[in-house]
C-alpha positions as CSV (number, residue, x, y, z in Angstrom):
1,M,36.5,21.4,-18.1
2,D,32.9,22.4,-19.0
3,T,31.3,25.6,-17.8
4,R,27.8,24.8,-19.1
5,P,25.1,24.5,-16.5
6,I,23.8,21.3,-14.9
7,G,20.1,20.7,-15.5
8,V,17.9,19.3,-12.7
9,F,14.2,18.6,-12.7
10,D,11.4,17.3,-10.4
11,S,7.7,17.7,-10.0
12,G,8.1,20.3,-7.4
13,L,10.2,21.0,-4.2
14,G,11.6,17.5,-3.8
15,G,14.4,18.0,-6.2
16,L,15.8,20.7,-4.0
17,T,17.3,17.9,-1.9
18,V,19.6,17.4,-4.9
19,I,20.2,21.1,-5.3
20,R,21.1,21.5,-1.6
21,E,23.8,18.8,-1.9
22,L,25.1,20.1,-5.3
23,E,25.5,23.6,-3.8
24,K,27.5,22.1,-1.0
25,I,29.8,19.8,-3.0
26,L,30.0,21.6,-6.4
27,P,29.8,25.3,-5.4
28,G,31.3,26.5,-8.7
29,E,28.7,24.9,-10.9
30,D,25.9,26.8,-12.6
31,I,22.5,25.0,-12.3
32,V,19.2,25.3,-14.0
33,Y,16.3,23.8,-11.9
34,F,12.8,23.1,-13.1
35,G,10.0,22.2,-10.7
36,D,6.8,21.2,-12.5
37,T,4.6,22.6,-9.7
38,G,1.6,23.1,-12.0
39,R,1.3,19.3,-12.7
40,L,2.4,17.7,-9.5
41,P,2.3,15.1,-8.1
42,Y,3.8,12.8,-10.8
43,G,3.4,9.8,-8.5
44,T,-0.3,9.4,-8.9
45,K,-0.2,9.4,-12.7
46,G,0.2,6.6,-15.3
47,K,3.4,5.8,-17.2
48,D,2.4,7.5,-20.4
49,T,1.7,10.8,-18.7
50,I,4.8,10.6,-16.6
51,T,6.9,9.9,-19.7
52,K,5.3,12.8,-21.6
53,F,5.9,15.2,-18.7
54,A,9.5,14.1,-18.3
55,A,10.2,14.5,-22.1
56,Q,8.9,18.1,-21.9
57,D,11.1,18.8,-18.8
58,I,14.1,17.4,-20.7
59,R,13.4,19.6,-23.7
60,F,13.0,22.7,-21.5
61,L,16.4,22.0,-19.8
62,H,18.1,21.5,-23.2
63,S,17.1,25.0,-24.2
64,F,19.8,26.2,-21.7
65,D,22.5,24.2,-23.3
66,V,23.0,22.0,-20.2
67,K,26.0,19.6,-20.1
68,A,24.1,16.9,-18.1
69,I,20.7,16.3,-16.5
70,I,19.8,14.9,-13.1
71,I,16.3,13.5,-12.8
72,A,15.7,14.6,-9.2
73,C,12.4,12.7,-9.2
74,G,12.0,9.2,-7.8
75,T,8.9,8.6,-9.9
76,V,10.5,9.4,-13.3
77,S,13.7,7.6,-12.3
78,S,11.6,4.5,-11.5
79,V,9.0,4.6,-14.2
80,A,10.5,6.2,-17.3
81,F,14.3,6.5,-16.9
82,E,15.1,4.6,-20.1
83,E,12.7,6.6,-22.2
84,T,13.8,9.9,-20.7
85,S,17.5,9.2,-21.1
86,A,16.9,8.2,-24.7
87,A,15.3,11.6,-25.4
88,S,18.3,13.5,-24.2
89,S,21.4,14.5,-26.1
90,V,23.5,14.8,-22.9
91,P,24.1,12.4,-20.1
92,V,21.2,11.7,-17.8
93,F,21.4,10.6,-14.1
94,G,18.6,9.3,-11.9
95,V,18.1,8.6,-8.2
96,V,17.5,4.9,-8.1
97,K,21.0,3.3,-8.5
98,P,22.8,5.7,-6.2
99,A,20.2,5.2,-3.4
100,V,20.2,1.4,-3.9
101,N,24.0,1.3,-3.8
102,A,24.0,3.3,-0.6
103,A,21.4,1.1,1.0
104,I,23.2,-2.1,0.2
105,K,26.4,-0.7,1.7
106,A,24.5,0.5,4.8
107,T,22.4,-2.6,5.7
108,K,23.8,-5.2,8.1
109,S,20.8,-7.6,8.0
110,G,19.9,-7.4,4.3
111,R,16.4,-6.2,5.2
112,I,15.8,-3.0,3.3
113,G,12.7,-0.9,3.1
114,V,11.6,1.4,0.3
115,I,9.1,4.2,0.4
116,G,8.0,6.2,-2.5
117,T,5.0,7.4,-4.6
118,S,2.3,5.0,-5.7
119,A,3.8,4.9,-9.3
120,T,7.3,4.3,-7.9
121,I,6.3,1.4,-5.7
122,R,4.0,-0.1,-8.3
123,S,7.0,-0.2,-10.8
124,G,9.1,-2.3,-8.5
125,T,12.2,-0.7,-9.8
126,F,14.0,-0.2,-6.5
127,E,13.3,-3.8,-5.5
128,K,14.5,-5.1,-8.8
129,E,17.7,-3.1,-8.6
130,I,18.4,-4.2,-5.0
131,L,17.9,-7.9,-5.9
132,S,20.0,-7.6,-9.0
133,I,22.9,-6.7,-6.7
134,N,22.0,-8.8,-3.7
135,P,19.6,-11.6,-4.5
136,K,19.4,-12.6,-0.8
137,A,18.1,-9.2,0.3
138,Q,14.7,-8.9,1.8
139,V,12.8,-5.8,0.4
140,T,9.7,-4.3,1.9
141,S,8.1,-1.5,0.0
142,R,5.3,1.0,0.9
143,A,3.7,3.8,-1.0
144,C,3.3,7.1,0.9
145,P,1.1,9.2,-1.5
146,L,0.3,11.9,1.0
147,F,3.9,12.9,1.8
148,V,4.4,14.9,-1.5
149,P,1.3,17.2,-1.1
150,L,2.2,17.6,2.6
151,V,5.7,18.8,1.7
152,E,4.4,21.1,-1.1
153,S,2.0,22.6,1.4
154,G,4.8,23.4,3.9
155,H,4.1,20.6,6.4
156,F,7.7,19.4,6.7
157,E,8.8,20.9,10.0
158,K,9.7,18.6,12.9
159,G,6.6,17.9,15.1
160,D,4.1,18.8,12.4
161,N,0.9,17.1,13.5
162,L,-0.5,16.2,10.1
163,T,2.7,14.8,8.7
164,T,3.5,12.9,11.9
165,L,0.0,11.3,11.8
166,A,0.6,10.3,8.1
167,A,4.1,8.9,9.0
168,H,2.7,6.6,11.6
169,E,0.0,5.4,9.3
170,Y,2.5,4.6,6.6
171,L,5.5,3.5,8.6
172,D,4.5,1.8,11.8
173,E,4.0,-1.6,10.1
174,L,7.2,-1.1,8.1
175,K,9.2,-0.6,11.3
176,Q,7.7,-3.8,12.7
177,S,8.9,-5.7,9.6
178,G,12.5,-5.6,11.0
179,I,14.2,-3.5,8.3
180,D,17.4,-1.9,9.3
181,T,17.7,0.5,6.3
182,L,15.1,2.6,4.6
183,I,15.4,4.2,1.2
184,L,13.5,7.5,0.9
185,G,12.7,6.8,-2.7
186,C,11.0,10.1,-3.4
187,T,13.2,13.3,-3.3
188,H,10.5,15.0,-1.3
189,Y,10.8,12.6,1.5
190,P,14.2,13.7,2.9
191,L,12.5,17.0,3.7
192,L,10.6,14.9,6.2
193,R,13.7,13.3,7.6
194,D,13.1,14.4,11.2
195,I,9.6,13.1,11.3
196,I,10.3,9.9,9.5
197,G,13.4,9.4,11.7
198,E,11.3,9.8,14.8
199,V,9.0,7.0,13.7
200,M,11.8,4.8,12.3
201,Q,14.2,5.1,15.2
202,G,17.3,2.8,14.8
203,V,16.8,2.5,11.1
204,T,19.3,4.0,8.7
205,L,17.7,6.5,6.3
206,I,19.0,6.8,2.7
207,D,18.5,10.2,1.1
208,A,17.9,9.4,-2.7
209,G,18.4,13.1,-3.6
210,G,21.7,13.5,-1.8
211,E,23.0,10.2,-3.0
212,A,22.2,11.1,-6.6
213,A,24.0,14.4,-6.3
214,R,27.2,12.7,-4.9
215,A,27.1,10.0,-7.6
216,A,26.7,12.7,-10.3
217,Q,29.7,14.6,-8.9
218,K,31.9,11.5,-9.3
219,A,30.5,10.8,-12.8
220,F,31.2,14.5,-13.9
221,A,34.7,14.2,-12.6
222,A,35.3,10.9,-14.5
223,M,33.8,12.5,-17.7
224,N,36.0,15.6,-17.2
225,I,33.0,18.0,-17.4
226,L,33.3,19.7,-14.1
227,S,33.5,23.5,-14.1
228,S,36.9,25.0,-13.4
229,N,35.3,27.5,-11.1
230,R,35.7,26.7,-7.4
231,D,32.9,28.9,-6.1
232,G,30.4,31.5,-7.3
233,G,28.1,29.1,-9.2
234,K,24.6,30.4,-9.9
235,C,21.3,28.5,-9.8
236,R,18.3,29.6,-11.8
237,F,14.9,28.3,-10.8
238,Y,11.9,27.8,-13.0
239,V,8.4,26.5,-12.2
240,S,5.2,25.9,-14.0
241,D,3.0,27.6,-11.4
242,Y,3.0,29.5,-8.1
243,T,6.4,31.2,-8.1
244,D,5.8,33.0,-4.7
245,D,4.9,29.8,-2.8
246,F,7.9,27.9,-4.3
247,A,10.3,30.7,-3.6
248,R,9.2,31.0,0.0
249,L,9.4,27.3,0.8
250,A,12.6,26.8,-1.2
251,S,14.3,29.6,0.7
252,I,13.6,27.7,3.9
253,L,14.9,24.4,2.5
254,L,18.0,25.8,0.9
255,A,18.7,28.3,3.7
256,H,19.2,31.2,1.4
257,S,16.8,33.6,-0.4
258,L,15.4,32.9,-3.8
259,S,13.8,36.3,-4.2
260,G,14.0,37.4,-7.8
261,Y,15.5,34.1,-8.9
262,V,12.3,32.1,-9.7
263,E,10.5,32.4,-13.0
264,K,7.4,30.8,-14.3
265,T,7.5,29.0,-17.7
266,D,4.9,27.5,-19.9
267,I,6.2,23.9,-20.0
268,E,3.4,22.9,-22.4
269,K,5.4,24.6,-25.2
270,Y,8.1,22.1,-25.0
């Protein structure tokens, strides 16, 4: 058994979908979360910049002697997973494969949709992974670049007019394509599940963050690195900017207070 913490990072609030699931299924684990709120969104940037940011995030988490790292970011998992994993001295897990496996299991028609940031969709990583498992699958992808800033601005409640308008703009055509399963390929997007689900009625939604957390749990068990604690795990939160905004929104998303548990760090030092 291993009582060292699990490291998790994302560009901002999105990775909290992983934290939310980890707190549920691994309540005895200590977790260190880093949200790069000062440099988000990652999805509009080029590969070199994304890789540089991810390497700094990894080095920051290593400073806490973590036992494993979950890349709770669809963009980094899609664009720079190999480079990021190679830079780590502990096991690294992404969100692509768990989400793809869940989608292939869920689809009945073989028609799968993928939504993500511009960088994620441009990389084609989700599509390649799906087709490597099921070459007969039909994959339709769509970038939804406004979703991340909308979430980070607090526009994620059901019925929000701005986000609902954006959802129709991005998803109406996707719905008409006949997909029966949709991968939410950015960990921010499950926070919009109610809004997306309203537009995509009848389509199974795959939460990349939740699937990543559950896949990591199984991997940790197989590697015998789960903590022996059954409850009482602590989660420390770090951001690169705006700790008050992050704490307020995260408290809503995680359904418990983060007051006094969020610290700002200078990620450029790493």
